[in-house]
C-alpha positions as a Markdown table, in Angstrom:
| # | Residue | x | y | z |
|---|---|---|---|---|
| 1 | Unk | -79.9 | 176.0 | 58.9 |
| 2 | Unk | -78.5 | 173.3 | 56.7 |
| 3 | Unk | -76.4 | 174.6 | 53.8 |
| 4 | Unk | -77.8 | 173.9 | 50.3 |
| 5 | Unk | -76.1 | 171.0 | 48.6 |
| 6 | Unk | -73.6 | 172.0 | 45.9 |
| 7 | Unk | -74.4 | 169.9 | 42.8 |
| 8 | Unk | -71.8 | 170.0 | 40.0 |
| 9 | Unk | -72.9 | 168.8 | 36.5 |
| 10 | Unk | -70.0 | 168.2 | 34.1 |
| 11 | Unk | -71.4 | 168.3 | 30.6 |
| 12 | Unk | -74.3 | 170.2 | 29.0 |
| 13 | Unk | -75.3 | 167.6 | 26.5 |
| 14 | Unk | -78.6 | 165.7 | 26.6 |
| 15 | Unk | -77.9 | 163.9 | 29.8 |
| 16 | Unk | -76.3 | 166.9 | 31.6 |
| 17 | Unk | -79.0 | 169.4 | 30.4 |
| 18 | Unk | -82.0 | 167.3 | 31.2 |
| 19 | Unk | -80.6 | 166.2 | 34.6 |
| 20 | Unk | -80.0 | 169.8 | 35.6 |
| 21 | Unk | -83.4 | 170.8 | 34.2 |
| 22 | Unk | -85.2 | 168.2 | 36.3 |
| 23 | Unk | -83.1 | 169.0 | 39.4 |
| 24 | Unk | -84.0 | 172.7 | 39.2 |
| 25 | Unk | -87.6 | 171.8 | 38.9 |
| 26 | Unk | -87.6 | 169.2 | 41.8 |
| 27 | Unk | -85.3 | 170.9 | 44.3 |
| 28 | Unk | -86.0 | 174.2 | 46.1 |
| 29 | Unk | -83.3 | 176.9 | 46.1 |
| 30 | Unk | -82.6 | 176.2 | 49.8 |
| 31 | Unk | -82.0 | 172.5 | 49.0 |
| 32 | Unk | -79.4 | 172.8 | 46.3 |
| 33 | Unk | -77.2 | 175.1 | 44.2 |
| 34 | Unk | -76.6 | 173.6 | 40.7 |
| 35 | Unk | -73.6 | 174.5 | 38.6 |
| 36 | Unk | -73.4 | 173.2 | 35.0 |
| 37 | Unk | -70.0 | 173.2 | 33.2 |
| 38 | Unk | -69.7 | 172.8 | 29.5 |
| 39 | Unk | -67.3 | 174.2 | 26.8 |
| 40 | Unk | -70.3 | 175.4 | 24.7 |
| 41 | Unk | -73.3 | 177.6 | 25.8 |
| 42 | Unk | -75.7 | 175.3 | 24.1 |
| 43 | Unk | -76.8 | 171.6 | 23.9 |
| 44 | Unk | -76.6 | 170.0 | 20.4 |
| 45 | Unk | -79.3 | 167.6 | 19.4 |
| 46 | Unk | -77.0 | 165.3 | 17.4 |
| 47 | Unk | -79.6 | 163.2 | 15.6 |
| 48 | Unk | -80.5 | 166.4 | 13.7 |
| 49 | Unk | -77.0 | 167.0 | 12.5 |
| 50 | Unk | -77.4 | 165.2 | 9.2 |
| 51 | Unk | -80.6 | 167.2 | 8.3 |
| 52 | Unk | -78.8 | 170.4 | 9.3 |
| 53 | Unk | -75.9 | 169.4 | 7.0 |
| 54 | Unk | -78.4 | 168.9 | 4.2 |
| 55 | Unk | -80.1 | 172.2 | 4.8 |
| 56 | Unk | -83.4 | 170.7 | 6.0 |
| 57 | Unk | -83.1 | 172.4 | 9.4 |
| 58 | Unk | -81.4 | 175.7 | 10.3 |
| 59 | Unk | -78.3 | 175.2 | 12.5 |
| 60 | Unk | -79.7 | 177.4 | 15.3 |
| 61 | Unk | -82.7 | 175.1 | 15.6 |
| 62 | Unk | -80.4 | 172.1 | 16.3 |
| 63 | Unk | -79.0 | 173.7 | 19.4 |
| 64 | Unk | -80.7 | 174.6 | 22.7 |
| 65 | Unk | -79.3 | 177.6 | 24.7 |
| 66 | Unk | -78.3 | 176.3 | 28.2 |
| 67 | Unk | -78.8 | 179.6 | 30.0 |
| 68 | Unk | -82.4 | 180.1 | 28.7 |
| 69 | Unk | -83.4 | 176.5 | 29.7 |
| 70 | Unk | -81.4 | 176.3 | 32.9 |
| 71 | Unk | -82.4 | 179.6 | 34.4 |
| 72 | Unk | -82.3 | 178.2 | 37.9 |
| 73 | Unk | -78.7 | 177.0 | 37.5 |
| 74 | Unk | -75.4 | 178.6 | 37.2 |
| 75 | Unk | -74.0 | 177.9 | 33.8 |
| 76 | Unk | -70.2 | 178.1 | 33.5 |
| 77 | Unk | -68.8 | 178.0 | 29.9 |
| 78 | Unk | -65.6 | 176.2 | 30.5 |
| 79 | Unk | -64.0 | 172.8 | 30.6 |
| 80 | Unk | -63.3 | 170.4 | 33.5 |
| 81 | Unk | -59.7 | 169.3 | 33.2 |
| 82 | Unk | -59.4 | 167.3 | 36.4 |
| 83 | Unk | -61.6 | 166.0 | 39.2 |
| 84 | Unk | -60.4 | 165.0 | 42.7 |
| 85 | Unk | -63.5 | 163.3 | 44.1 |
| 86 | Unk | -61.8 | 162.4 | 47.3 |
| 87 | Unk | -61.5 | 166.2 | 48.0 |
| 88 | Unk | -64.8 | 167.0 | 46.2 |
| 89 | Unk | -63.1 | 169.5 | 43.9 |
| 90 | Unk | -63.1 | 169.9 | 40.1 |
| 91 | Unk | -60.5 | 171.9 | 38.2 |
| 92 | Unk | -62.1 | 174.2 | 35.6 |
| 93 | Unk | -60.6 | 176.4 | 32.8 |
| 94 | Unk | -62.8 | 179.1 | 31.3 |
| 95 | Unk | -62.3 | 181.8 | 28.7 |
| 96 | Unk | -61.7 | 184.3 | 31.5 |
| 97 | Unk | -59.0 | 182.1 | 33.1 |
| 98 | Unk | -57.2 | 182.0 | 29.8 |
| 99 | Unk | -57.4 | 185.8 | 29.3 |
| 100 | Unk | -56.4 | 186.8 | 32.8 |
| 101 | Unk | -53.6 | 184.2 | 33.0 |
| 102 | Unk | -54.9 | 182.4 | 36.2 |
| 103 | Unk | -54.9 | 179.1 | 34.4 |
| 104 | Unk | -57.7 | 177.4 | 36.2 |
| 105 | Unk | -60.1 | 177.5 | 39.1 |
| 106 | Unk | -61.2 | 174.9 | 41.6 |
| 107 | Unk | -64.9 | 174.3 | 42.2 |
| 108 | Unk | -66.0 | 172.5 | 45.3 |
| 109 | Unk | -69.1 | 170.3 | 45.3 |
| 110 | Unk | -71.1 | 167.9 | 47.4 |
| 111 | Unk | -72.7 | 165.9 | 44.6 |
| 112 | Unk | -71.0 | 165.2 | 41.2 |
| 113 | Unk | -72.8 | 164.4 | 38.0 |
| 114 | Unk | -70.5 | 163.3 | 35.2 |
| 115 | Unk | -72.1 | 163.5 | 31.7 |
| 116 | Unk | -69.4 | 164.8 | 29.4 |
| 117 | Unk | -70.4 | 162.6 | 26.5 |
| 118 | Unk | -67.9 | 161.3 | 24.1 |
| 119 | Unk | -65.4 | 162.4 | 21.5 |
| 120 | Unk | -64.5 | 161.1 | 18.1 |
| 121 | Unk | -62.4 | 158.0 | 18.1 |
| 122 | Unk | -59.5 | 158.3 | 15.6 |
| 123 | Unk | -56.9 | 155.8 | 14.6 |
| 124 | Unk | -53.3 | 156.4 | 13.5 |
| 125 | Unk | -54.2 | 156.5 | 9.8 |
| 126 | Unk | -51.6 | 158.4 | 7.8 |
| 127 | Unk | -53.1 | 161.7 | 6.6 |
| 128 | Unk | -56.3 | 161.5 | 8.7 |
| 129 | Unk | -55.4 | 164.3 | 11.0 |
| 130 | Unk | -54.6 | 166.6 | 8.0 |
| 131 | Unk | -57.5 | 165.8 | 5.7 |
| 132 | Unk | -60.3 | 164.1 | 7.8 |
| 133 | Unk | -63.5 | 165.9 | 8.7 |
| 134 | Unk | -65.5 | 164.9 | 11.8 |
| 135 | Unk | -69.2 | 164.9 | 12.3 |
| 136 | Unk | -70.1 | 165.3 | 16.0 |
| 137 | Unk | -70.8 | 169.1 | 16.3 |
| 138 | Unk | -73.1 | 171.5 | 14.6 |
| 139 | Unk | -70.0 | 173.5 | 13.4 |
| 140 | Unk | -68.7 | 170.3 | 11.7 |
| 141 | Unk | -72.1 | 169.6 | 10.1 |
| 142 | Unk | -72.4 | 173.1 | 8.6 |
| 143 | Unk | -68.8 | 173.1 | 7.6 |
| 144 | Unk | -69.3 | 169.8 | 5.8 |
| 145 | Unk | -72.3 | 171.2 | 3.9 |
| 146 | Unk | -70.4 | 174.2 | 2.8 |
| 147 | Unk | -67.5 | 172.0 | 1.8 |
| 148 | Unk | -69.6 | 169.6 | -0.3 |
| 149 | Unk | -71.2 | 172.5 | -2.2 |
| 150 | Unk | -67.8 | 174.1 | -2.6 |
| 151 | Unk | -66.5 | 170.9 | -4.3 |
| 152 | Unk | -69.3 | 171.2 | -6.8 |
| 153 | Unk | -68.2 | 174.7 | -7.5 |
| 154 | Unk | -64.6 | 173.5 | -8.0 |
| 155 | Unk | -65.7 | 170.7 | -10.3 |
| 156 | Unk | -67.8 | 172.9 | -12.4 |
| 157 | Unk | -65.1 | 175.5 | -13.0 |
| 158 | Unk | -61.8 | 173.5 | -13.3 |
| 159 | Unk | -60.4 | 172.2 | -16.6 |
| 160 | Unk | -58.2 | 169.7 | -14.8 |
| 161 | Unk | -59.9 | 166.2 | -15.0 |
| 162 | Unk | -58.0 | 165.0 | -12.0 |
| 163 | Unk | -59.0 | 167.9 | -9.8 |
| 164 | Unk | -62.6 | 167.5 | -11.0 |
| 165 | Unk | -62.7 | 163.8 | -10.2 |
| 166 | Unk | -61.2 | 164.3 | -6.7 |
| 167 | Unk | -63.7 | 167.1 | -6.0 |
| 168 | Unk | -66.6 | 164.9 | -7.0 |
| 169 | Unk | -65.5 | 161.9 | -4.9 |
| 170 | Unk | -66.8 | 161.8 | -1.3 |
| 171 | Unk | -65.6 | 159.1 | 1.1 |
| 172 | Unk | -67.3 | 158.4 | 4.4 |
| 173 | Unk | -65.6 | 156.1 | 6.9 |
| 174 | Unk | -68.0 | 154.4 | 9.5 |
| 175 | Unk | -71.3 | 152.6 | 8.9 |
| 176 | Unk | -73.1 | 153.6 | 12.1 |
| 177 | Unk | -75.9 | 156.2 | 12.5 |
| 178 | Unk | -73.6 | 159.2 | 12.0 |
| 179 | Unk | -71.9 | 158.0 | 8.8 |
| 180 | Unk | -74.9 | 156.5 | 7.0 |
| 181 | Unk | -77.3 | 159.3 | 7.8 |
| 182 | Unk | -74.7 | 162.0 | 7.0 |
| 183 | Unk | -73.8 | 160.4 | 3.7 |
| 184 | Unk | -77.4 | 159.7 | 2.7 |
| 185 | Unk | -78.6 | 163.3 | 3.4 |
| 186 | Unk | -75.7 | 165.0 | 1.8 |
| 187 | Unk | -75.9 | 162.8 | -1.3 |
| 188 | Unk | -79.6 | 163.7 | -1.6 |
| 189 | Unk | -78.6 | 167.4 | -1.3 |
| 190 | Unk | -75.7 | 167.2 | -3.8 |
| 191 | Unk | -77.8 | 165.3 | -6.3 |
| 192 | Unk | -80.5 | 168.0 | -6.1 |
| 193 | Unk | -77.9 | 170.8 | -6.3 |
| 194 | Unk | -76.2 | 169.3 | -9.4 |
| 195 | Unk | -79.2 | 170.4 | -11.5 |
| 196 | Unk | -78.1 | 174.0 | -11.1 |
| 197 | Unk | -74.6 | 173.3 | -12.6 |
| 198 | Unk | -74.5 | 173.2 | -16.4 |
| 199 | Unk | -71.6 | 170.7 | -16.5 |
| 200 | Unk | -72.1 | 168.6 | -13.3 |
| 201 | Unk | -74.6 | 165.8 | -13.1 |
| 202 | Unk | -75.4 | 163.4 | -10.3 |
| 203 | Unk | -73.8 | 160.6 | -12.3 |
| 204 | Unk | -70.5 | 162.4 | -12.2 |
| 205 | Unk | -70.3 | 162.1 | -8.4 |
| 206 | Unk | -68.9 | 159.1 | -6.5 |
| 207 | Unk | -70.0 | 158.5 | -3.0 |
| 208 | Unk | -68.2 | 155.7 | -1.0 |
| 209 | Unk | -69.1 | 154.3 | 2.4 |
| 210 | Unk | -66.3 | 152.3 | 4.1 |
| 211 | Unk | -67.2 | 150.0 | 7.0 |
| 212 | Unk | -64.7 | 147.7 | 8.8 |
| 213 | Unk | -67.4 | 145.2 | 9.8 |
| 214 | Unk | -69.7 | 143.1 | 7.6 |
| 215 | Unk | -72.8 | 145.2 | 8.2 |
| 216 | Unk | -74.0 | 148.8 | 8.6 |
| 217 | Unk | -76.6 | 150.3 | 11.1 |
| 218 | Unk | -76.3 | 147.4 | 13.6 |
| 219 | Unk | -78.9 | 149.2 | 15.8 |
| 220 | Unk | -81.8 | 148.4 | 13.4 |
| 221 | Unk | -81.0 | 144.7 | 13.1 |
| 222 | Unk | -79.4 | 142.5 | 10.4 |
| 223 | Unk | -82.3 | 142.4 | 8.0 |
| 224 | Unk | -82.9 | 146.2 | 8.0 |
| 225 | Unk | -79.1 | 146.7 | 7.8 |
| 226 | Unk | -79.0 | 144.6 | 4.6 |
| 227 | Unk | -82.0 | 146.6 | 3.2 |
| 228 | Unk | -80.1 | 149.8 | 3.9 |
| 229 | Unk | -77.1 | 148.5 | 2.0 |
| 230 | Unk | -79.2 | 147.6 | -1.0 |
| 231 | Unk | -81.0 | 151.0 | -0.9 |
| 232 | Unk | -77.8 | 152.9 | -0.9 |
| 233 | Unk | -76.3 | 150.8 | -3.7 |
| 234 | Unk | -79.5 | 151.4 | -5.7 |
| 235 | Unk | -78.6 | 155.1 | -5.6 |
| 236 | Unk | -75.1 | 154.2 | -6.9 |
| 237 | Unk | -73.5 | 154.7 | -3.5 |
| 238 | Unk | -70.4 | 152.4 | -3.3 |
| 239 | Unk | -70.8 | 150.5 | 0.0 |
| 240 | Unk | -67.7 | 148.6 | 1.0 |
| 241 | Unk | -68.1 | 146.2 | 3.9 |
| 242 | Unk | -65.2 | 144.5 | 5.7 |
| 243 | Unk | -63.0 | 147.3 | 4.5 |
| 244 | Unk | -60.7 | 149.7 | 6.3 |
| 245 | Unk | -59.1 | 153.0 | 5.5 |
| 246 | Unk | -55.3 | 152.4 | 5.4 |
| 247 | Unk | -54.2 | 155.9 | 4.4 |
| 248 | Unk | -55.4 | 159.2 | 3.1 |
| 249 | Unk | -52.1 | 161.0 | 2.5 |
| 250 | Unk | -51.9 | 163.4 | -0.4 |
| 251 | Unk | -55.7 | 163.5 | -0.6 |
| 252 | Unk | -55.8 | 159.9 | -1.8 |
| 253 | Unk | -58.0 | 157.4 | 0.2 |
| 254 | Unk | -56.3 | 154.0 | 0.1 |
| 255 | Unk | -58.5 | 151.2 | 1.3 |
| 256 | Unk | -57.6 | 147.8 | 2.6 |
| 257 | Unk | -59.1 | 146.1 | -0.5 |
| 258 | Unk | -56.3 | 147.8 | -2.5 |
| 259 | Unk | -58.4 | 150.4 | -4.2 |
| 260 | Unk | -57.2 | 154.1 | -4.3 |
| 261 | Unk | -59.6 | 157.0 | -4.5 |
| 262 | Unk | -58.3 | 160.6 | -5.0 |
| 263 | Unk | -60.7 | 162.7 | -3.0 |
| 264 | Unk | -61.0 | 166.1 | -1.4 |
| 265 | Unk | -63.6 | 165.0 | 1.1 |
| 266 | Unk | -63.0 | 162.3 | 3.7 |
| 267 | Unk | -65.5 | 162.2 | 6.6 |
| 268 | Unk | -64.5 | 160.2 | 9.6 |
| 269 | Unk | -67.4 | 158.8 | 11.7 |
| 270 | Unk | -65.8 | 155.5 | 12.8 |
| 271 | Unk | -66.9 | 155.4 | 16.4 |
| 272 | Unk | -66.5 | 157.4 | 19.5 |
| 273 | Unk | -64.5 | 157.1 | 22.8 |
| 274 | Unk | -65.2 | 158.4 | 26.3 |
| 275 | Unk | -64.4 | 162.0 | 27.0 |
| 276 | Unk | -60.7 | 162.5 | 28.2 |
| 277 | Unk | -61.9 | 164.1 | 31.5 |
| 278 | Unk | -62.8 | 160.6 | 32.7 |
| 279 | Unk | -59.1 | 159.6 | 32.7 |
| 280 | Unk | -58.3 | 162.7 | 34.8 |
| 281 | Unk | -60.5 | 161.6 | 37.8 |
| 282 | Unk | -59.9 | 159.3 | 40.7 |
| 283 | Unk | -63.1 | 157.3 | 39.8 |
| 284 | Unk | -63.2 | 153.7 | 38.6 |
| 285 | Unk | -63.1 | 153.0 | 34.9 |
| 286 | Unk | -63.7 | 149.9 | 32.9 |
| 287 | Unk | -61.5 | 148.5 | 30.1 |
| 288 | Unk | -63.1 | 150.9 | 27.6 |
| 289 | Unk | -62.5 | 153.9 | 29.7 |
| 290 | Unk | -66.1 | 154.4 | 30.8 |
| 291 | Unk | -67.2 | 155.0 | 34.4 |
| 292 | Unk | -68.2 | 151.8 | 36.2 |
| 293 | Unk | -71.7 | 152.4 | 37.5 |
| 294 | Unk | -74.4 | 150.6 | 39.5 |
| 295 | Unk | -77.9 | 150.2 | 38.1 |
| 296 | Unk | -78.9 | 153.2 | 40.2 |
| 297 | Unk | -76.4 | 155.3 | 38.1 |
| 298 | Unk | -74.0 | 155.8 | 41.0 |
| 299 | Unk | -70.4 | 155.5 | 40.3 |
| 300 | Unk | -69.5 | 152.1 | 41.8 |
| 301 | Unk | -67.6 | 152.1 | 45.1 |
| 302 | Unk | -68.1 | 155.8 | 45.7 |
| 303 | Unk | -70.6 | 158.1 | 47.4 |
| 304 | Unk | -72.0 | 161.3 | 45.9 |
| 305 | Unk | -70.8 | 160.6 | 42.4 |
| 306 | Unk | -73.2 | 159.9 | 39.5 |
| 307 | Unk | -72.9 | 159.3 | 35.8 |
| 308 | Unk | -75.0 | 158.5 | 32.7 |
| 309 | Unk | -74.9 | 158.5 | 29.0 |
| 310 | Unk | -71.8 | 157.8 | 26.9 |
| 311 | Unk | -69.5 | 158.2 | 29.9 |
| 312 | Unk | -71.2 | 155.5 | 32.0 |
| 313 | Unk | -71.1 | 151.7 | 31.9 |
| 314 | Unk | -74.5 | 151.0 | 33.3 |
| 315 | Unk | -75.6 | 147.3 | 33.9 |
| 316 | Unk | -78.4 | 146.3 | 31.6 |
| 317 | Unk | -80.9 | 144.8 | 34.1 |
| 318 | Unk | -83.2 | 143.8 | 31.3 |
| 319 | Unk | -80.7 | 141.3 | 29.9 |
| 320 | Unk | -81.7 | 137.7 | 30.0 |
| 321 | Unk | -80.3 | 135.0 | 32.2 |
| 322 | Unk | -77.4 | 134.6 | 29.7 |
| 323 | Unk | -76.4 | 138.2 | 30.0 |
| 324 | Unk | -77.5 | 139.0 | 26.5 |
| 325 | Unk | -79.4 | 142.3 | 25.9 |
| 326 | Unk | -82.5 | 142.3 | 23.7 |
| 327 | Unk | -81.0 | 145.2 | 21.8 |
| 328 | Unk | -79.2 | 144.4 | 18.5 |
| 329 | Unk | -77.0 | 147.4 | 18.9 |
| 330 | Unk | -73.3 | 147.1 | 18.7 |
| 331 | Unk | -71.7 | 146.9 | 22.1 |
| 332 | Unk | -74.9 | 145.6 | 23.8 |
| 333 | Unk | -74.5 | 142.9 | 26.3 |
| 334 | Unk | -74.5 | 143.1 | 30.1 |
| 335 | Unk | -74.2 | 146.9 | 29.8 |
| 336 | Unk | -76.6 | 149.5 | 28.3 |
| 337 | Unk | -75.4 | 150.5 | 24.9 |
| 338 | Unk | -74.1 | 154.1 | 24.8 |
| 339 | Unk | -76.8 | 155.5 | 22.6 |
| 340 | Unk | -79.3 | 158.3 | 22.7 |
| 341 | Unk | -82.2 | 156.0 | 23.6 |
| 342 | Unk | -80.6 | 155.1 | 26.9 |
| 343 | Unk | -79.2 | 158.6 | 27.5 |
| 344 | Unk | -82.7 | 160.2 | 27.3 |
| 345 | Unk | -84.2 | 157.9 | 29.9 |
| 346 | Unk | -81.2 | 157.7 | 32.2 |
| 347 | Unk | -81.2 | 161.5 | 32.7 |
| 348 | Unk | -84.7 | 161.3 | 34.2 |
| 349 | Unk | -83.8 | 158.5 | 36.6 |
| 350 | Unk | -80.5 | 160.1 | 37.5 |
| 351 | Unk | -82.1 | 163.4 | 38.5 |
| 352 | Unk | -84.8 | 161.6 | 40.6 |
| 353 | Unk | -82.2 | 159.5 | 42.3 |
| 354 | Unk | -80.1 | 162.6 | 43.3 |
| 355 | Unk | -83.2 | 164.2 | 44.7 |
| 356 | Unk | -84.1 | 161.0 | 46.6 |
| 357 | Unk | -80.5 | 160.8 | 47.9 |
| 358 | Unk | -80.5 | 164.4 | 49.2 |
| 359 | Unk | -83.8 | 163.8 | 51.0 |
| 360 | Unk | -82.8 | 160.5 | 52.5 |
| 361 | Unk | -85.2 | 158.5 | 50.4 |
| 362 | Unk | -84.4 | 155.2 | 48.6 |
| 363 | Unk | -83.1 | 155.3 | 45.0 |
| 364 | Unk | -84.3 | 153.2 | 42.1 |
| 365 | Unk | -82.5 | 151.2 | 39.4 |
| 366 | Unk | -82.4 | 152.3 | 35.8 |
| 367 | Unk | -84.4 | 149.8 | 33.8 |
| 368 | Unk | -85.4 | 150.2 | 30.2 |
| 369 | Unk | -86.5 | 147.5 | 27.8 |
| 370 | Unk | -85.3 | 147.9 | 24.2 |
| 371 | Unk | -87.9 | 149.6 | 22.1 |
| 372 | Unk | -86.2 | 149.8 | 18.7 |
| 373 | Unk | -84.2 | 152.1 | 16.4 |
| 374 | Unk | -84.9 | 154.3 | 13.4 |
| 375 | Unk | -82.5 | 155.7 | 10.8 |
| 376 | Unk | -82.9 | 158.1 | 7.9 |
| 377 | Unk | -81.5 | 157.3 | 4.5 |
| 378 | Unk | -82.3 | 160.7 | 3.0 |
| 379 | Unk | -85.5 | 162.5 | 2.1 |
| 380 | Unk | -88.5 | 160.1 | 2.3 |
| 381 | Unk | -86.3 | 157.1 | 2.8 |
| 382 | Unk | -85.4 | 155.2 | 6.0 |
| 383 | Unk | -85.3 | 152.0 | 8.0 |
| 384 | Unk | -86.8 | 151.2 | 11.4 |
| 385 | Unk | -87.0 | 148.3 | 13.8 |
| 386 | Unk | -89.5 | 149.3 | 16.5 |
| 387 | Unk | -91.4 | 147.0 | 18.9 |
| 388 | Unk | -90.4 | 144.0 | 16.8 |
| 389 | Unk | -91.9 | 145.5 | 13.6 |
| 390 | Unk | -89.6 | 146.3 | 10.7 |
| 391 | Unk | -90.3 | 149.2 | 8.5 |
| 392 | Unk | -88.6 | 150.7 | 5.5 |
| 393 | Unk | -89.0 | 153.5 | 3.0 |
| 394 | Unk | -91.4 | 156.3 | 3.6 |
| 395 | Unk | -93.1 | 154.9 | 6.8 |
| 396 | Unk | -89.7 | 154.4 | 8.5 |
| 397 | Unk | -88.6 | 157.9 | 7.4 |
| 398 | Unk | -91.8 | 159.4 | 8.8 |
| 399 | Unk | -91.3 | 157.5 | 12.1 |
| 400 | Unk | -87.7 | 158.8 | 12.3 |
| 401 | Unk | -88.9 | 162.4 | 12.0 |
| 402 | Unk | -91.8 | 161.9 | 14.4 |
| 403 | Unk | -89.6 | 160.2 | 17.0 |
| 404 | Unk | -86.9 | 162.9 | 17.0 |
| 405 | Unk | -89.4 | 165.7 | 16.9 |
| 406 | Unk | -90.8 | 164.3 | 20.1 |
| 407 | Unk | -87.4 | 164.1 | 21.7 |
| 408 | Unk | -85.8 | 167.4 | 20.7 |
| 409 | Unk | -85.8 | 169.6 | 23.9 |
| 410 | Unk | -88.2 | 172.5 | 24.4 |
| 411 | Unk | -91.5 | 173.3 | 22.7 |
| 412 | Unk | -89.8 | 176.3 | 21.1 |
| 413 | Unk | -87.4 | 174.0 | 19.2 |
| 414 | Unk | -90.2 | 171.5 | 18.3 |
| 415 | Unk | -92.3 | 174.3 | 16.8 |
| 416 | Unk | -89.4 | 175.8 | 14.8 |
| 417 | Unk | -88.3 | 172.4 | 13.4 |
| 418 | Unk | -91.8 | 171.4 | 12.4 |
| 419 | Unk | -92.3 | 174.8 | 10.7 |
| 420 | Unk | -89.0 | 174.3 | 8.8 |
| 421 | Unk | -90.1 | 170.9 | 7.6 |
| 422 | Unk | -93.4 | 172.2 | 6.6 |
| 423 | Unk | -91.9 | 175.0 | 4.6 |
| 424 | Unk | -89.3 | 172.7 | 3.0 |
| 425 | Unk | -92.2 | 170.7 | 1.6 |
| 426 | Unk | -93.6 | 173.8 | -0.1 |
| 427 | Unk | -90.5 | 175.3 | -1.5 |
| 428 | Unk | -87.3 | 174.2 | -3.2 |
| 429 | Unk | -84.1 | 173.3 | -1.3 |
| 430 | Unk | -81.6 | 175.9 | -0.3 |
| 431 | Unk | -78.3 | 175.1 | -1.9 |
| 432 | Unk | -76.2 | 178.2 | -0.9 |
| 433 | Unk | -72.7 | 177.6 | 0.4 |
| 434 | Unk | -71.6 | 180.0 | 3.1 |
| 435 | Unk | -68.1 | 178.8 | 3.4 |
| 436 | Unk | -66.8 | 182.3 | 4.1 |
| 437 | Unk | -68.4 | 182.0 | 7.6 |
| 438 | Unk | -65.6 | 179.8 | 8.7 |
| 439 | Unk | -63.1 | 182.7 | 8.2 |
| 440 | Unk | -65.3 | 185.9 | 8.5 |
| 441 | Unk | -62.3 | 188.2 | 8.9 |
| 442 | Unk | -60.7 | 187.2 | 5.6 |
| 443 | Unk | -62.2 | 190.0 | 3.5 |
| 444 | Unk | -61.3 | 192.7 | 6.1 |
| 445 | Unk | -57.8 | 191.3 | 6.4 |
| 446 | Unk | -57.4 | 191.6 | 2.7 |
| 447 | Unk | -58.6 | 195.2 | 2.8 |
| 448 | Unk | -56.5 | 196.2 | 5.7 |
| 449 | Unk | -53.4 | 194.3 | 5.0 |
| 450 | Unk | -51.5 | 193.3 | 1.9 |
| 451 | Unk | -54.5 | 191.8 | 0.0 |
| 452 | Unk | -56.2 | 192.9 | -3.2 |
| 453 | Unk | -57.7 | 196.0 | -1.6 |
| 454 | Unk | -54.4 | 197.3 | -0.1 |
| 455 | Unk | -54.4 | 201.1 | -0.1 |
| 456 | Unk | -51.1 | 201.6 | 1.7 |
| 457 | Unk | -49.0 | 201.4 | -1.5 |
């Protein structure tokens, strides 16, 4: 009897999870054994991170447990550190290998799916590593929410005007989806929360968006991008285009226009870069460090290696004769833009092509015409450019929610998110900061050590 094919999926994000889910549905157990490797036991639906940060959605409803969804796969919580495709082996480190001192283990495979996603792209800005806050994970989103509410507490209780001003100044670097939506949602939340502080008002807060190019939200087109700028500025949000962050040492954000802004909150969302695992493979990469792929989502020049999502440079077969994509998104051209719209659809084609390849059937190319983009600018506010139609305000915000509700994985999560949105419309916002969750043992350490509850003296 023929041995089942060993399929290794590196990455449990949207592409990795949905590819594995479709594979376990399409393939019989005697056809393949599927292993999914990811550092986290869950998939994060990143478009919901801004709403999770604002308290509109509970953090647990932004994530999908991999083991529950992929019950027909073996889920390994670990990280791929190297891949030798010539030998069909991947080097994996797990929590167990760290505890028992073995260092790493080698997994053999027949088919490889690389979907590790991307990581934050940082620049050598002085002070960024010490004071910057990222916004790619659910932990960062909730940490940022607690941090913002904590700054309101500091501002309301200090007598030092410099400390107060720095606490009430919030700087966001990056004018893409992540930066704009995070700033808009958190500003909405903080403005609402200010009514419960006797000496802090919305007018006391300063929100600054720094973007190195001349526009924000390039995915929704130039006209809607300009509307987004005017909408944010109408809310007294300081949008600075063609401006860079030069330094943030000493908790002072120094911008390229010469302005200085003492701040205790600097959120960095200025782009992403391919996951480092791609550089630790023997597979071909393009000049931006992404895997060079064919339209069928195979890694070019190889057999039995596949990729999709942020990690893959996939030719855009819908581009016109001049090689220009119909999408207005940044980075579009002869390659599909590394965004969620493509990742969602590539996962389906990728899984079907792997099944076809295992069964000796022809594979098909990934082809997706640009539909449009939607973005939230806070509660009941948004912009959208869908099927050539431009929407703004409440209709765009409603479309944003409807689209992402349809895309969030599993009916369980859809129902829970919809229920939370419904309840949020009936009751007031929750503005509780649970910052102590980031260091849950602090109270016990105080009690057991040399803290305020020390009983050993």
